[in-house]
C-alpha positions, 0 to 999 in steps of 0.5 A: 500500500503506497505511503500517504502523502500530505494531499491524502491526509488533507483529502481524508481529514474531517477538518478539511471541509470546515477549514474550507468553509471558514476560508470561504467566509473570510473571502466573502467578508474581505470582498465586502459581504457586510458592506454590500449586503450580499446575503442572497448571494451568500445563501445561494452559495451556501445551498450550492455547496451543500448540494455539492456535498450531496452530489458526492455522497449520493453518487460516491464520486470518490472511492474513499471517504473525502469531502474534496469535491465540495472543498474544491468547489469552495476554493475555486469559487473563492478564486473567482471572487469577482463573481460574488456580487451577481445574484443571477449567477448565484441562482444559476450555479445553484440550479445547475448543481441541483439539476446534476443531482437529480439527473444523475439519479436517472442513471440507466433508468429510461423510465425516470420521467419524474426525476428527469422532469425535475432536473430539467425544471432546474435547468429551465430556472437556470435559463431564466437566470441566464438564457445562454444555458440553453446552448448546453441543452442539446449536449445534455440530451446527448450525454443522457444518451451516451453517459447516463443511458437514460434517454428515451422518448418518455424522458425526452418529452418529460425534459421538455415539460420541465424546461417549459414549466417555469416559462409557463408560469412566467407567461401567465404572469406577463399576460396578467401584467400585459407585458409582452416584451419581457419574454422577447427581450429575454430570448433575444439575448441568445443572439448576443454574439460578438464577431470578431471575438475580442479577447482584449476585453477579458480582465487579468483576474478572469484570465488567471482564474481561467488558466487555473481552471484549465490546468486543473481540468487538464490534470483531472482528465489525464489522471482519469484517463490513466486510472479510470479502470479503478472506478466502477463503470457508473463513476466513469460515466459520471466523471465523463459527464463532467469532463464533456461539460467542462470541455464544452464550457472551454469551447464556448469561452473561446467562441464567445468570451462575452459570456465569461461569467456564466461559463466560468461558473459552469467550469467551477462546478465541473472542474471540482469533481475532476481535481478532487478525484486527482487529489484524493486518489493519487499518492506519489511524490510527483502528484504531491508536488502538483498538489502543493503547486495547485494549492499555492496558485489557488491561494495567490490568485485568491489574494490577488483577486480579493485585493483587486476587486474588494471595496475594502482596500 
């Protein structure tokens, strides 16, 4: 049995999650939580973190006892602290993780119309926070076919009903208020394409966070491809789901960086299980050095972004 490295001791410790929570609260306070009254955003963040814990617990994404999935989510979210003020972004992240939680319960069940409905109800609510999430829907259906093996005519029709349910209520309200332009304006944002693509508008804060997420994704994918035979088939399929969604987010960032905030939030969600899998399930001197590098980069970038975006400094 290989000797446990520092990364393994941290990944398996029961104190890791509480420490990560304290660190996250500190970052929120330094960014101006009490000054700007970001209580709704904090509530969304807290619920999303809880759902990430449940995502790992219900699906056993890691073969050992570890809270690294939720800890990675907390740390990567703190790195991108400039996303904190957005209420829409907070709800978007919450609804996407909730959709994952319910969608993964449909694994190999083509009759799971109820769970599929609620999963896509969450995606429908996410699209109300940011309509550009609908560009991912065809790929979600494809991954239901290839990775979750739960797509059938019944579940597909159920997913459509779930997507349309929030808009059915919204349309009823808009008809009552005699306001017919709000829904048109909402979907007209789907045409907000910028050509030629202008990367000069991307901030340094965004670029360094994107670089960290890209490196973490690459490490997680390489590790998974090398060691996936140790996992059960179900876990391989779920990790593959995260990988494909992450790669799609990267492609969309390259094509349309003006949607950077929404795409960065999706990358944080999908990168967290990948890098957690690497940290918790590797145990060599080289992977331990990589863990030190990622930890140092995370702390340094967090300090830089807090310093450059906080209203307290």
